[in-house]
N, C-alpha and C positions, 0 to 999 in steps of 0.2 A: 515506221517500218511497214512494208507491204505484207498483208496477210493473204495467203494463197491456200485456201482449204482444199482445193483440188489436188495440189501438189502433196499436201500432207496425206490425204486419203490414198493417193497413188503409192506413196512410200509405204504406208501401212499394208496395203494390199500386196505389194511386191515382197515385203519382208515376211509376211505371214506364209508365203509359199516357199520360202527359202529353207535350207537345211538348218538344223539346230545349231550348228557351228557358227552360223551367221545371224543368230537371233540373240536377244538379251538373255543373259544368264540369271541365276537366282537373285543376285545383288540388285540387278537393274529391272527385273521383270515388273514388279509393282510400281516402281518409280516411273517407268515409261508409260504404263497404263494411266496412272494418275495425271501425268503431264499432258498426255494426249487429250484427255477429257477437258482439262483446263484450257488448253490451246483452242479447242473447238468452241468452248463457251466464251472465253475472254479475249482471244487473239494474243498477239505478241507485243503490242505497243508499250506495255508497261511490265514486261516479263522480268525485269531486274529489280523491281520495287518490293517493299516488304508486304505489299498487298497481294503479291503473286507467288505461287508455289511452283510455277512451271519449270523454273531452272533449279529446283531444289537438288542439291548435291553436286552441281557443277557450275552454277552461275554465282552471282555475288549478292543474292537477296539477303538482307538482314532479317533475322528471325525476331520480330518485335512483339507480335500479337498472336497468342496461341489460338485465338479464334479463327485465324486465317487457315488453320489446318482443319477446321470443322466446317467445311463448306459443302458436305454431302451426307446423305444417309441420316442415321439417328442423331448424330452429333449436330447436324445442321438444324434439325427441328428443336434440339435441346437449346441451342444458342438463341433461336427465335423465341422460345419460351422464356429464357432468361431476360430478354429485353422487356418483358412485361414487369419483371421484378426490379425496381429501381435499386435496391441495395446491392444486388449482384452486378448490375451495370456499373455502379460506382466502384466496386472491387476491380472489375476488369479494366475500366478506364484508368484507375489508379495504377494498375500494373503496367498499362501501356505507357503512361507518362513516365514511370520509373525506368522502364527499359529503353525508351527513347532518350532519356537523359543519359543513361549509361552509354548508349550508342554514340551520342554526340561527344561525350568525353573521350571515347575510344577514337573517334575521328580526329579530335584535337591532338591526341597522343601520336597518331599516325602522321599528322601534319608535321609535328616537331621532328619525328624520325626522318621524314622525307627532307625537310629543310636542312638537316644536318648530314644528309647522305650524299654520295657521289652523284646520284641522279639529279640532284639539284645544283650541285657545285661544279661538277666537271664530268658529266657523263658523255660517253661516245655514242649513246643511244638516243634516238629521237622518240619522244612520246607522241603517238598518233593523235590527230585532232579528233574531237567529238567522242571522247572515251566514255562519256556518261549516257550515251544514247540508250533508249528503251527503258527509261525510268530509274537509272542507277542512283542509289542514295548513299552508297558507301564511297564517298569521294573526298578529295582534299581540295580546299579552296585556296588558291594563290592569286592574289589580286583579282582579276576578272576571269580567271581560268579555273574550271573544275576538272580535276584529274582523278580518274577511277583508281581506287586503291588496288583493285585486282590487276589492272594494267601494270602498275608499279611492281607488284609482286611477281608477275610473269616476266617483266623486263629484267628484274633482278636475277631470276632463274636463268634467263637467256644470257645475261652477262657472264654468269658462272660457266654455263655450257660453252660459251664462245672462248673462254680461256683454255679450252681443250679441243674445240672444233673450230676450224676456220670457215665461217659462213660466207666469206667475201669472194670465194673462188668458184663455187658450184652454181648451177642454174636451176636445180629442181629440188623440191621438198615434198615428202610424203608424211602424213600424220594420220594415225588411228586414234580416234577419240579426241576431238578438239574443243570440248566444252561448247561454248557459244562462239568460238573463233578468235579469241584474243591473241594467241601465239601467232597464227598465220597473219593476222592483221599487223602485228609488230614486225614480223619478218619482212613482209611486203614493204612496209614504210622505212625499214632500216637497211635493207639489202637490195639495191636496185638490180643486182645481178641475178637474183632468184625470181624468175618470172613464170615458172611452171610448177603449179601446186596442186596436190590431190589431198582431199580430206575424206577419210572413210569413217563412218560412224553408224550406229543404230538409230532407228527412228523412235521417237520424234526429235532426238538430240540433233540429228543431221538436218532436219527441217529448220530448227532454230538457228544453227550456225550458218546454214545456207542463206536464210532470210537476212540474218544480221550482216554477214559479209557482203551480200548482194546490195544492201542498203548503202554501202560505201563504193562498190566497184561495178555495179550495174551489169551490163552485158558481157563483162569480162568473166562473169560467173556462169558456169554451166551446171544445171541440176542433173540428178541421176537419170531422169526420164528423157533427157536429150540424147541418150545413147540407146540404140536398139538392143534387144536381148541378144547376147552373144557377140555383139559388135566389138572389134578391137578398139580399145580406148587409147588414143594417141594425141599428142600435142602437135601444134604447127611447128615447122622447122624454122622458127624465127625468134625474135626477142620480145614478142608481145606478151602481155600479162594474161595468163589463162589459169583459172581456178576451178577445178572440178570437184563436185560434191557427190560421193558415191556411197551406196549402201554396201554392207560388208561382202555380200556374195559377188559383187561386181569387181572385186579385187583380182579375180582370176582372169578378167578381160583386159586388164591394163597391159599395154604393150609399150613399155618404156622403162629405162633404167634410171633410178633416182640417185642424186648425190647425197641427200640427207634423209634420214628417217627419224621420227620422234614419236614417243608416247609419253605423256605426262599424267601420272596419277590414276590411270584407268585400267591398265593391264592387271593390276592386283585385284581389281573388282570383277574379274572374269574367271570362269572355271579354267583349270589348267589345260584342258583339251582345246578350248577356244584360243587361248594364248599360243599354244603349240601350233595350231593350224595357221594362225596369223603369222607367226614367226617363220614358218616354212614358206608361206606365200611371199612375205616381205623379202626374204633373202633371195628369192628368184628375181626380184625387182631392183636389186642393188648390184653394183659393179665392184671391182677390186679396190677402188679408192673411196667407196662410199663410207659414210660415217653414221653411227647410230647413237642416239641419246635416249635413255630411259630414265625418267624421273618418277619418284614415288614419295608419298608421305609415309611415315612409320605407322604401321597398322597392327591392330589386334582385333579387327572387326570380324564378325561372322560373315561367312561367304566371301572372304578375301584371301589372296595368296600371300605368302611370305615375300616381301619386297626384295630380299636378298637373293631369291631364286630366279629373278627375271633374266639375268644373262645366260643361264643354262639353256634357255629356249633358242638362243641364237648361236648355234654351234659353229658357224663359219667365222665368228668374230671373237677377238680377244678384248676383254673389258678392263677398264680401270674404274673401280668403284670407290666412292668416298661420300662423306656427308658434308653439307654446308648449310648455311642459313640464308633464307630470303631476306628481303629488305626489312621485314617486320619481325624477324627473329624466329620464324618457324623452321624447324629442321627438315631438310630435304635430302633424300638419298639419290645420288647421281650414279648412273652406270653409263660410261662412255665407251662405245665399241668402235674398233677400227680393224 
């Protein structure tokens, strides 16, 4: 993957000058600061491995070694001192061997679940190629193919969503908070009719998803800084693939009506005033036949919203809400708006 420090710095500068409604809330404030420092220091080539904390909370890094969290400040020097004392090193290395063994057992369990699932036997969805790019370790090995468990999880959520929303008819897709870009990647590869896509996210998350998706689609991706301040953001009037990555305050410059809007698992991690602002802006970008999907894990975490409250922010839509399980058994709350 290409590292573009200049793009990252420009994103950070732009975001720092934006209104508080378009900046990270309490849940994400420290996470984004820590991720930014690690991106600058280590780059993105290995951001999905257990050695990286860049994608903590939204990527698929396995948490195997507690020492990975102690890479700065007093804890960093403490770890360096421990290396002098062989008994402590043996304890930490023993812990790492133990957690790696548990991780491998978990991967084998996921493999058995996958081999007995519809995604292996009779799925209408195509698994994109190269799903383990950027150091993914949480994968399922089938013959000569490695398949990211995270891609399978998101494809299983997409299948459930598609039982209520027909993605085969529309042309455009808007998402706020895309993680590192797995759902847009799956939609592009499975729905040839959806060619106009906008991803809105905070930095550095946007930088990561931008870089990741660009590694697949090259010049079909446009970064936030390819649009002048205040410029109306439009797509070409054709069927070419266009993927725009925008910072939150640029949502007001979008001049387009979308067929589909999605948010998965991140609205509940924002303050209510930020979600309300997004909902108001999003509804202006939708038409009478647009569809909304809001997905969420069940939460009781500090600085998060009640997942059941999400439909109340979208007053122009009627929602059908229900729970279902992803391929690996995790319960997901779905709100489908029409």
